[in-house]
N, C-alpha and C positions, 0 to 999 in steps of 0.2 A: 486506462482510459475511463472516465466512471461513466455510472448509467444515468440518462438523468431522466427527471419524472414526465413521464404522458399520460396530458391532458386529451378531455375526449374534444381540444379545441384544432388539436397537433397531433401531426404525424411527427414520427423520429424517427433518426434512421444511423444506426452503427455503420460509423466507417471503419479503419483502419486506421493503424496508426500509417500504417506506406500511403490510401488513398487524404488522407487528412495531410499530410505535411504536402501533397501536390499540389491537392487542393489551393492552401494558403501560398505553398509559396506564388504558386503563379498571380493572385493576388495581390501579396508584397508585392511581385514587378507592373501589376497594373499601379497598384496605389502610385508606386517611386512612376510611372508614365505621367501620371493625371498628376504630379504634387512637380512636377515639369514641365507640363503645361501652365500650368497656374504663373510660377514664373518663369517662360517666355512670354504672357500675355502682364504680368508685373512689368518687365523687361523691355517692353514695344518693341519686342521682337516681329516684322514678318509677318505677316496671316499666313504668305503660302505657305509656309515655315511652320511657324503650328498646325495648320490643315496637315499637314505633312503628320506627324505628331500623333494629333488627333485619327488620324487613320494609324497609322503603331499600334493606340491603345483600345479602339476596333478592334482590328484582328484579336488581340488581345485580348480585351475579353470573349468575345464571336468562340477563340476555341477552348477557353476556361469552358464558355457555356459549351460545348458538342465535351468535354473531355463529359463536364458535372449528367448530363442526357445522357452516354453511350453508357456511365457508371451506371446511374439512374436503370436506363431498357433489363440492364445485365444481372442486375442484382433483384431491387423493390418494384419494377415487372412484371420481370416473371417466376422470382418469387409469388406474386400476388393470383397470374396467372395455373402455374400449378397449384396451387391452391385454392382452386374456382371461384378466386375473388374479380371477377369481370368485367367489375367496376373498373378497374385501373387502364383496363385498355379504352373507357371513355376518358378519363380523367388525360391521356398523357395524348390523349387526339387533342381533349384544348389548351394542354401547354401544349402542345407546339404547334396547335394557333396560333396561341398566346408570341409567337419564338419568332413568328415569320408575321408579325405584321410591317 
C-alpha cells in the first residue's frame, strides 16, 4: 500500500490491507443494494418491497459505520490519547453527536 501525502487540512489513516479489504467489501455490497433499489424503482416495484430493501441497505450502512467507528476508537483515538492529544476526545464527541442526529 503506497503512502498518501498528508496536507494540513486533512488527516490521514493508514489502514491494514485486511481492514481496507473488509471496509471496501462492505461498501461494495451496499452499492449493490442501492443499485438494486434503483432497479426496483425503475421497474415500479410495490412500495413496501422497496422499503424493505431500503431498511436492509440502512442496516448494512449502519454496520459499516459501527465497524469504522470501532476501528477509529481502537487505533486513532487510543493512539492520540496515549500521545497526549486530548483534543481527539472532543473530535470523537463531535463525531458521535453528528452520527446520532
